[in-house]
KEPAKE-817258 format. One line per field, with one value per atom (N, C-alpha, C): residue number from 1; z, x, y. Coordinates in steps of 0.1 Angstrom, whole numbers. Layout:
n	(NUM;...)
pz	(Z;...)
px	(X;...)
py	(Y;...)
//
This chain:
n	(1;1;1;2;2;2;3;3;3;4;4;4;5;5;5;6;6;6;7;7;7;8;8;8;9;9;9;10;10;10;11;11;11;12;12;12;13;13;13;14;14;14;15;15;15;16;16;16;17;17;17;18;18;18;19;19;19;20;20;20;21;21;21;22;22;22;23;23;23;24;24;24;25;25;25;26;26;26;27;27;27;28;28;28;29;29;29;30;30;30;31;31;31;32;32;32;33;33;33;34;34;34;35;35;35;36;36;36;37;37;37;38;38;38;39;39;39;40;40;40;41;41;41;42;42;42;43;43;43;44;44;44;45;45;45;46;46;46;47;47;47;48;48;48;49;49;49;50;50;50;51;51;51;52;52;52;53;53;53;54;54;54;55;55;55;56;56;56;57;57;57;58;58;58;59;59;59;60;60;60;61;61;61;62;62;62;63;63;63;64;64;64;65;65;65;66;66;66;67;67;67;68;68;68;69;69;69;70;70;70;71;71;71;72;72;72;73;73;73;74;74;74;75;75;75;76;76;76;77;77;77;78;78;78;79;79;79;80;80;80;81;81;81;82;82;82;83;83;83;84;84;84;85;85;85;86;86;86;87;87;87;88;88;88;89;89;89;90;90;90;91;91;91;92;92;92;93;93;93;94;94;94;95;95;95;96;96;96;97;97;97;98;98;98;99;99;99;100;100;100;101;101;101;102;102;102;103;103;103;104;104;104;105;105;105;106;106;106;107;107;107;108;108;108;109;109;109;110;110;110;111;111;111;112;112;112;113;113;113;114;114;114;115;115;115;116;116;116;117;117;117;118;118;118)
pz	(0;0;0;-8;-9;3;5;16;13;23;21;22;12;12;17;28;33;30;28;26;39;38;50;61;58;68;73;68;72;69;60;56;46;37;26;25;18;14;-2;-8;-23;-28;-37;-43;-58;-65;-80;-84;-76;-80;-76;-69;-65;-49;-45;-30;-25;-14;-7;7;12;26;36;46;56;66;75;85;95;102;111;123;125;135;149;150;163;168;161;166;176;186;195;188;194;188;188;198;199;189;188;178;164;161;148;144;154;152;149;156;154;140;136;122;111;113;104;102;114;114;106;108;100;85;82;68;62;68;63;61;71;69;57;55;43;30;30;18;15;26;24;18;23;18;3;-1;-15;-23;-19;-26;-27;-16;-17;-26;-27;-36;-50;-53;-67;-71;-62;-65;-67;-60;-61;-75;-79;-92;-103;-102;-112;-113;-102;-102;-107;-109;-113;-103;-90;-80;-79;-78;-79;-67;-56;-44;-45;-55;-55;-56;-63;-64;-50;-43;-30;-20;-21;-12;-15;-28;-32;-27;-29;-24;-9;-1;13;17;10;13;9;-2;-6;4;9;18;31;35;48;46;35;32;32;26;26;40;47;61;70;69;76;72;59;54;58;58;62;77;85;99;102;94;96;92;84;79;65;59;46;35;38;29;37;30;37;42;52;57;61;58;60;75;81;95;99;90;93;95;104;107;104;95;93;80;73;61;48;49;37;28;15;6;6;3;3;-10;-10;-23;-24;-17;-18;-33;-37;-51;-62;-59;-69;-72;-84;-88;-81;-75;-67;-75;-88;-97;-99;-96;-98;-85;-75;-62;-56;-45;-39;-34;-34;-31;-42;-54;-66;-65;-61;-60;-50;-38;-28;-34;-41;-47;-58;-66;-77;-71;-60;-54;-49;-45;-41;-53;-65;-77;-86;-81;-89;-99;-95;-104;-113;-113;-121;-114;-121;-115;-111;-114;-110;-122;-120;-130;-136;-149;-155;-154)
px	(8;0;9;5;14;11;20;19;8;1;-10;-3;-6;-1;-12;-9;-18;-13;-23;-19;-13;-4;2;-7;-19;-29;-37;-35;-42;-57;-61;-75;-79;-69;-72;-61;-64;-54;-55;-44;-43;-43;-52;-53;-54;-43;-42;-44;-38;-39;-51;-60;-73;-73;-79;-80;-93;-92;-103;-103;-114;-115;-112;-104;-101;-112;-113;-122;-120;-130;-130;-120;-110;-100;-106;-117;-124;-132;-133;-140;-132;-139;-131;-127;-116;-111;-122;-130;-140;-152;-156;-167;-162;-149;-144;-143;-139;-138;-151;-162;-175;-180;-177;-181;-174;-161;-153;-159;-163;-169;-182;-190;-202;-200;-189;-186;-181;-173;-169;-180;-189;-201;-209;-211;-218;-211;-198;-190;-191;-191;-193;-207;-217;-231;-232;-225;-224;-219;-208;-202;-212;-219;-229;-240;-244;-255;-251;-238;-233;-233;-230;-230;-244;-254;-268;-273;-268;-272;-267;-254;-248;-256;-261;-269;-283;-287;-300;-311;-307;-317;-326;-339;-348;-346;-342;-340;-328;-319;-306;-307;-316;-317;-320;-329;-332;-321;-314;-303;-292;-289;-279;-282;-294;-298;-295;-299;-297;-283;-275;-261;-254;-257;-250;-254;-267;-271;-263;-261;-253;-239;-233;-219;-219;-229;-230;-232;-240;-243;-230;-223;-211;-200;-199;-189;-193;-205;-210;-207;-210;-208;-193;-185;-170;-165;-173;-169;-162;-162;-156;-165;-178;-188;-197;-205;-214;-208;-213;-207;-193;-185;-171;-169;-159;-157;-148;-140;-132;-140;-137;-145;-138;-128;-120;-125;-135;-140;-133;-123;-116;-126;-124;-133;-131;-142;-141;-136;-124;-118;-119;-128;-130;-133;-126;-127;-121;-115;-108;-95;-91;-77;-68;-58;-48;-41;-39;-32;-41;-54;-63;-66;-58;-61;-49;-51;-39;-28;-31;-21;-12;-14;-7;8;13;28;34;27;32;32;22;21;31;33;43;57;60;73;75;65;66;69;64;65;76;86;98;93;84;79;68;64;52;39;29;16;8;11;4;-5;-12;-20;-30;-33;-44;-57)
py	(-12;0;12;22;34;44;53;62;72;76;86;100;108;122;131;138;148;162;171;185;190;200;206;210;214;218;206;194;182;182;190;190;179;176;167;156;145;136;137;133;134;120;117;104;106;101;103;117;126;141;148;141;147;148;160;162;155;149;142;147;152;157;146;149;139;140;129;129;140;145;156;152;160;156;159;165;168;157;146;134;126;121;113;100;94;81;71;70;60;62;75;78;76;80;78;63;55;40;34;39;34;38;50;55;47;45;37;23;17;4;4;14;15;17;25;27;14;7;-6;-16;-16;-25;-21;-8;-3;-7;-6;-9;-24;-32;-47;-49;-42;-43;-39;-29;-25;-36;-42;-53;-65;-68;-79;-75;-63;-59;-60;-56;-58;-72;-81;-96;-100;-95;-98;-93;-81;-76;-85;-89;-97;-111;-115;-128;-126;-113;-110;-111;-110;-111;-98;-100;-88;-78;-82;-73;-65;-67;-61;-46;-40;-26;-19;-25;-19;-21;-32;-35;-25;-23;-14;1;5;18;20;10;11;11;2;1;14;20;33;44;44;54;52;40;37;43;40;45;61;67;81;87;81;86;85;74;73;83;85;94;109;112;125;127;117;119;120;113;114;128;135;148;148;136;135;140;141;146;156;163;172;185;191;203;202;213;213;214;206;206;218;223;235;247;256;268;281;280;293;300;295;301;297;288;284;276;278;271;256;249;234;230;223;219;204;197;183;179;169;163;172;183;191;185;187;183;192;187;195;206;203;212;225;224;236;243;241;246;254;261;267;258;245;235;231;236;232;233;244;245;236;234;224;210;206;193;191;202;201;199;205;204;190;183;169;160;164;156;161;167;172;183;191;202;198;186;182;185;189;192;181;169;157;151;141;134;144;142;150;144)
//
């Protein structure tokens, strides 16, 4: 597994040149662990629903909808989606390509001057 690259302010991680909001650092370790457990349960349910779709089972659509809702709820509670957890008024750059953000020069310096994936 490759090393996770976090922005200097620890708001985002960078995955294939794209910024993804990190979990809210203000969550207690116990609450965060509980939410991560719920997130992983939801992801396993999505995988099972995809298998059910592949098998042509009629309930697959409803199961997939519920599983994706569970994933979304957990990610929102973690702070990775939904309202921004930072309260300093900085814009939310979640899902933006890092080369199109104020982090561009920092990221280019990490990549030998290259702006990152297109």
